C-alpha positions as CSV (number, residue, x, y, z in Angstrom):
1,X,16.3,-26.2,2.7
2,X,18.2,-22.8,3.5
3,X,17.0,-20.8,6.3
4,X,15.3,-17.5,5.6
5,X,18.1,-15.6,6.9
6,X,20.5,-17.3,4.8
7,X,18.6,-16.3,1.2
8,X,20.0,-13.0,-0.3
9,X,17.9,-10.1,-1.1
10,X,18.4,-10.7,-4.8
11,X,16.4,-14.2,-4.5
12,X,13.7,-12.5,-2.0
13,X,10.3,-11.6,-4.1
14,X,8.3,-10.9,-1.1
15,X,6.3,-8.0,-0.5
16,X,7.9,-7.2,2.5
17,X,10.7,-4.6,2.5
18,X,14.0,-4.0,4.7
19,X,14.1,-0.7,6.6
20,X,15.8,1.9,4.7
21,X,20.0,1.4,5.7
22,X,20.2,5.4,6.6
23,X,17.0,4.8,8.8
24,X,18.3,1.4,10.4
25,X,21.7,2.8,10.8
26,X,20.1,5.9,13.2
27,X,17.1,3.8,14.7
28,X,19.2,2.7,17.9
29,X,20.4,6.3,18.6
30,X,16.8,8.1,17.6
31,X,15.0,5.3,20.5
32,X,17.8,6.5,23.1
33,X,17.1,10.2,22.7
34,X,13.4,10.5,21.6
35,X,12.0,9.5,24.7
36,X,11.3,12.6,26.2
37,X,7.9,14.2,26.3
38,X,7.9,16.8,23.7
39,X,5.2,18.9,25.2
40,X,7.0,19.8,28.1
41,X,9.2,23.0,28.4
42,X,12.5,21.3,29.4
43,X,15.3,22.1,26.7
44,X,15.8,18.1,25.9
45,X,11.8,18.1,25.1
46,X,12.3,21.7,23.1
47,X,14.9,19.7,21.1
48,X,12.8,16.8,20.4
49,X,9.6,19.0,19.6
50,X,11.8,20.6,16.8
51,X,13.1,17.4,15.2
52,X,9.6,16.5,15.4
53,X,8.1,19.5,13.7
54,X,11.1,19.5,11.0
55,X,10.0,15.6,10.7
56,X,6.4,16.4,9.8
57,X,7.7,19.1,7.6
58,X,9.6,17.0,5.5
59,X,7.2,14.2,5.1
60,X,4.2,16.5,4.3
61,X,6.4,18.3,1.5
62,X,7.0,14.7,0.0
63,X,3.2,13.9,0.0
64,X,2.5,17.1,-1.4
65,X,0.5,18.4,1.5
66,X,0.5,21.2,4.2
67,X,2.1,20.6,7.5
68,X,-1.5,21.2,8.8
69,X,-2.9,18.6,7.1
70,X,-0.6,15.5,8.2
71,X,-1.7,13.6,10.9
72,X,0.6,10.9,12.3
73,X,-1.1,7.5,14.2
74,X,0.4,4.4,15.5
75,X,-1.2,1.8,13.6
76,X,-2.4,1.4,9.7
77,X,-5.9,-0.4,10.3
78,X,-6.5,3.2,12.9
79,X,-5.3,5.3,10.1
80,X,-7.9,3.7,7.9
81,X,-10.4,4.0,10.2
82,X,-9.7,7.6,11.1
83,X,-9.5,8.9,7.5
84,X,-12.7,7.0,6.3
85,X,-14.8,7.7,9.2
86,X,-14.4,11.1,9.2
87,X,-16.1,10.9,5.9
88,X,-18.7,8.5,6.2
89,X,-20.6,10.7,9.1
90,X,-24.0,10.0,7.6
91,X,-25.3,6.8,8.0
92,X,-28.3,7.8,5.1
93,X,-25.1,8.9,2.5
94,X,-24.0,6.9,-0.4
95,X,-20.2,5.0,-0.2
96,X,-18.8,4.3,-3.5
97,X,-15.8,1.8,-3.8
98,X,-14.4,-0.8,-6.2
99,X,-14.1,-4.6,-6.2
100,X,-10.2,-4.5,-6.1
101,X,-10.4,-2.2,-2.8
102,X,-8.8,-3.7,0.3
103,X,-10.8,-5.7,2.4
104,X,-10.6,-3.1,5.1
105,X,-12.7,-1.0,2.7
106,X,-15.2,-4.0,2.1
107,X,-15.8,-3.7,5.7
108,X,-16.4,-0.3,5.7
109,X,-19.0,-0.5,3.0
110,X,-21.0,-3.7,5.0
111,X,-20.8,-1.5,8.2
112,X,-22.3,1.5,6.0
113,X,-25.0,-0.4,4.4
114,X,-26.2,-1.9,8.2
115,X,-26.2,1.1,9.4
116,X,-28.9,2.2,6.7
117,X,-26.6,3.7,4.3
118,X,-26.4,3.1,0.7
119,X,-23.4,1.5,-0.9
120,X,-22.3,1.3,-4.5
121,X,-19.7,-1.2,-6.0
122,X,-17.8,-0.6,-9.1
123,X,-16.3,-3.7,-10.8
124,X,-12.9,-3.9,-12.6
125,X,-12.1,-5.0,-16.2
126,X,-9.7,-7.6,-17.2
127,X,-7.0,-5.3,-16.7
128,X,-8.1,-4.1,-13.3
129,X,-9.3,-0.7,-14.1
130,X,-12.1,0.9,-12.5
131,X,-14.4,3.0,-14.3
132,X,-15.5,5.3,-11.3
133,X,-19.4,6.3,-11.9
134,X,-19.9,9.0,-9.6
135,X,-23.4,10.5,-9.5
136,X,-23.1,14.3,-9.6
137,X,-26.4,15.1,-8.1
138,X,-25.9,12.9,-5.2
139,X,-23.8,13.3,-2.0
140,X,-21.3,10.6,-2.6
141,X,-18.2,9.4,-0.2
142,X,-15.7,7.6,-2.6
143,X,-13.0,5.5,-2.1
144,X,-10.2,5.7,-4.2
145,X,-7.2,3.4,-4.6
146,X,-4.5,5.2,-6.3
147,X,-2.5,2.2,-6.9
148,X,-3.1,-1.9,-6.2
149,X,-0.4,-3.2,-4.2
150,X,-1.1,-6.7,-5.7
151,X,-1.5,-6.3,-9.6
152,X,0.3,-2.7,-10.0
153,X,-2.3,-1.4,-11.2
154,X,-3.0,2.5,-11.4
155,X,-6.0,4.1,-11.6
156,X,-7.0,7.6,-13.2
157,X,-8.1,10.0,-11.0
158,X,-12.1,9.8,-10.8
159,X,-13.9,12.4,-11.7
160,X,-16.1,14.0,-9.1
161,X,-18.7,16.8,-8.4
162,X,-18.8,19.3,-5.4
163,X,-21.2,16.9,-3.3
164,X,-18.5,13.9,-3.7
165,X,-16.1,13.3,-0.5
166,X,-13.0,11.8,-1.5
167,X,-10.7,9.2,0.3
168,X,-7.6,8.5,-1.3
169,X,-5.6,5.6,-0.6
170,X,-2.3,6.6,-1.5
171,X,-0.3,3.5,0.6
172,X,1.5,1.9,-2.9
173,X,1.2,5.0,-5.0
174,X,4.2,6.7,-6.6
175,X,4.6,9.2,-6.9
176,X,3.3,9.9,-3.1
177,X,2.1,13.3,-4.1
178,X,-0.4,12.0,-7.0
179,X,-3.7,13.0,-4.9
180,X,-6.5,13.1,-6.8
181,X,-8.4,16.7,-7.1
182,X,-10.3,17.7,-4.3
183,X,-9.5,14.8,-2.3
184,X,-10.9,14.9,1.6
185,X,-8.5,12.6,3.6
186,X,-5.8,10.0,2.5
187,X,-3.5,7.4,3.8
188,X,-0.1,6.7,3.2
189,X,2.2,3.4,4.6
190,X,5.6,4.0,5.0
191,X,6.7,0.4,4.7
192,X,6.6,1.0,1.0
193,X,9.2,3.6,0.9
194,X,11.4,1.2,3.5
195,X,10.1,3.2,6.5
196,X,9.5,1.4,9.8
197,X,5.8,-0.8,10.4
198,X,4.0,0.6,13.5
199,X,3.5,3.8,12.1
200,X,0.8,5.5,9.5
201,X,0.2,8.8,7.6
202,X,-2.9,10.4,7.5
203,X,-4.1,13.3,5.5
204,X,-6.6,15.4,6.4
205,X,-7.3,18.3,4.0
206,X,-7.7,21.7,5.5
207,X,-10.8,22.5,3.1
208,X,-12.6,18.9,2.7
209,X,-15.6,17.4,4.2
210,X,-13.7,15.5,7.0
211,X,-15.2,15.8,10.2
212,X,-14.0,14.3,13.6
213,X,-15.8,11.0,14.0
214,X,-14.7,10.8,17.7
215,X,-15.4,13.0,20.9
216,X,-14.3,16.5,20.5
217,X,-11.1,16.8,22.8
218,X,-9.4,20.3,22.6
219,X,-8.2,20.5,18.9
220,X,-7.1,16.9,18.1
221,X,-8.5,15.4,15.4
222,X,-6.9,11.9,15.8
223,X,-6.4,9.9,19.3
224,X,-3.7,7.9,20.7
225,X,-0.1,7.8,20.9
226,X,2.8,7.2,18.2
227,X,6.4,6.1,18.2
228,X,8.3,9.5,18.2
229,X,11.5,7.4,17.3
230,X,9.7,5.8,14.5
231,X,8.3,8.9,13.1
232,X,11.6,10.4,13.0
233,X,13.0,7.2,11.5
234,X,10.0,7.5,8.8
235,X,11.4,11.0,7.7
236,X,14.8,9.8,7.1
237,X,13.2,6.6,5.2
238,X,11.2,8.9,2.9
239,X,13.9,11.5,2.3
240,X,16.7,8.8,1.1
241,X,14.1,6.5,-0.9
242,X,12.8,9.8,-2.7
243,X,16.2,10.6,-3.9
244,X,16.9,7.2,-5.3
245,X,13.2,6.4,-6.6
246,X,13.5,7.9,-10.2
247,X,16.6,5.8,-11.1
248,X,14.7,2.5,-9.2
249,X,11.9,3.3,-11.1
250,X,13.5,3.2,-14.3
251,X,15.6,-0.1,-13.5
252,X,12.3,-1.6,-12.1
253,X,10.5,-0.9,-15.3
254,X,13.1,-2.8,-17.5
255,X,12.9,-5.9,-14.9
256,X,8.9,-5.8,-15.1
257,X,8.7,-6.1,-18.4
258,X,11.4,-8.7,-18.8
259,X,9.8,-11.1,-16.2
260,X,6.3,-10.7,-18.1
261,X,8.2,-12.0,-20.9
262,X,9.8,-14.8,-19.1
263,X,6.7,-16.1,-17.4
264,X,4.7,-16.2,-20.7
265,X,7.1,-18.0,-22.4
266,X,8.3,-20.7,-20.0
267,X,5.1,-21.3,-18.2
268,X,2.2,-22.7,-20.2
269,X,-1.2,-21.0,-19.6
270,X,0.2,-18.3,-17.0
271,X,-2.3,-15.7,-16.9
272,X,-0.7,-12.2,-15.7
273,X,-2.6,-9.5,-14.1
274,X,-2.7,-5.9,-16.0
275,X,-1.1,-4.9,-19.3
276,X,2.1,-3.6,-18.0
277,X,1.5,-0.4,-20.0
278,X,-0.2,1.7,-16.7
279,X,1.0,-0.9,-14.0
280,X,3.3,0.3,-11.1
281,X,6.8,-1.8,-11.5
282,X,6.9,-3.0,-8.3
283,X,4.1,-5.5,-8.2
284,X,3.5,-8.2,-10.2
285,X,0.4,-10.8,-9.8
286,X,-0.3,-13.8,-12.1
287,X,-2.6,-16.8,-12.1
288,X,-0.9,-20.5,-13.1
289,X,-4.0,-22.4,-13.6
290,X,-4.4,-26.0,-11.9
291,X,-1.6,-25.5,-9.5
292,X,-1.8,-25.4,-5.5
293,X,-0.2,-22.2,-4.0
294,X,1.0,-23.7,-1.1
295,X,2.9,-26.4,-2.5
296,X,4.4,-24.5,-5.4
297,X,5.4,-21.6,-2.5
298,X,7.2,-24.5,-0.6
299,X,9.3,-26.0,-3.3
300,X,10.2,-22.7,-4.6
301,X,11.5,-21.7,-0.9
302,X,13.3,-25.1,-1.0
303,X,15.4,-23.7,-3.6
304,X,16.1,-20.5,-2.0
305,X,13.7,-18.4,-3.6
306,X,11.0,-16.5,-1.5
307,X,7.6,-15.2,-3.3
308,X,3.9,-14.4,-2.1
309,X,0.7,-16.1,-3.1
310,X,-2.9,-15.6,-2.6
311,X,-4.4,-12.2,-1.5
312,X,-2.1,-9.0,-0.2
313,X,-4.8,-8.3,2.9
314,X,-6.6,-11.6,3.4
315,X,-7.1,-13.1,6.2
316,X,-4.3,-15.8,5.9
317,X,-1.4,-15.6,3.9
318,X,-2.9,-17.9,1.0
319,X,-6.2,-16.8,1.1
320,X,-7.6,-16.4,-2.4
321,X,-7.5,-12.8,-3.8
322,X,-10.4,-11.2,-4.2
323,X,-8.8,-8.4,-6.6
324,X,-7.6,-11.1,-9.3
325,X,-11.1,-13.0,-8.7
326,X,-12.7,-9.3,-9.6
327,X,-10.6,-9.3,-12.9
328,X,-11.9,-12.3,-14.0
329,X,-9.1,-14.8,-12.8
330,X,-9.2,-18.2,-11.1
331,X,-9.5,-18.0,-7.5
332,X,-6.8,-20.8,-7.4
333,X,-3.1,-20.6,-8.1
334,X,-2.5,-17.1,-7.4
335,X,0.8,-15.7,-7.0
336,X,2.9,-12.1,-6.6
337,X,6.1,-11.1,-6.4
338,X,7.5,-7.8,-5.7
339,X,10.4,-6.3,-7.5
340,X,13.4,-4.2,-6.1
341,X,16.4,-2.5,-6.6
342,X,18.4,-5.5,-5.3
343,X,16.6,-7.9,-8.4
344,X,18.4,-8.5,-11.7
345,X,17.7,-10.0,-14.9
346,X,19.7,-13.1,-13.8
347,X,17.6,-13.3,-10.4
348,X,14.5,-13.1,-12.4
349,X,15.7,-16.1,-14.6
350,X,16.4,-18.1,-11.7
351,X,12.9,-17.6,-10.3
352,X,11.2,-18.7,-13.3
353,X,13.3,-21.4,-13.7
354,X,12.6,-22.3,-9.7
355,X,8.8,-21.6,-10.5
356,X,8.8,-24.2,-13.6
357,X,10.4,-26.9,-11.4
358,X,8.3,-26.2,-8.7
359,X,4.9,-26.5,-10.8
360,X,6.5,-29.9,-12.6
361,X,7.1,-31.3,-9.0
362,X,3.5,-31.3,-8.5
363,X,2.5,-32.5,-11.7
């Protein structure tokens, strides 16, 4: 079997993205020059403070929010906690979410219910589409997922009332600025545009319903520190990713359609999530009945190709996908691929061929 480091990018269909080349190129320099305290008055501190302000301005602009609405946190999970807890401050309120939301959202729902709140889970149809039913007469906190990172299914913005507080999971969205109207808090994950791990972007609308769920310390809305070099690298990555995104997505749309056709033609009984018409082309999930994901993944890797299986946010790498289950698919035989600009039709033909061999070897 080839070592993972020897598998070329064109054969890697895992969800992880490498760091944007320009961000990677400057990362060591950023770590060398960004260890100062930007709150101090010294010259180096002032220079770093200016760089941080410029980075935040650039990031906020690409996200379609005001600089004053952007908060930086050092961990994605903490970002979810900050963004959502600030809307679930009343234990008696209703929390509306969907069956295809991340598991962290389901955990928030369970906690809210345990504290006396009411929860309303919206199902998804066989194409992964959620029809958010918002009661205009009630105070509701709505969790909206713009794009599902397993299936690529893009949701239409929900129709809300003036009594609805909206949290938007924009992590896998494109464009990143496609926030729903009347949003109150939001979150973005830099890894989806080639940014570094260990940092998350939280939006808190200036005119929204978000309230600080923690102790009030001066004017801070979030607590803890974040890596200043990683913030600067995030700004670089986002700027460069955005410049290429339009052309990249045009290519990925074509590749997504192609691999759907190849899978359907070459693998008997394969079931592909979403109809492709309203899906983000980067993400593709499918089910191959009567196969064991773990065994197939190992056989595929032995042939020099890397794919994913199971849930994208499960407790284990091969946990059954609650997203596909909610869409009516089997809990078993779940597979996922992530399409990237480095991929090609030839690489996708190889992927499908290797999958067919991996399935046949276990028959």
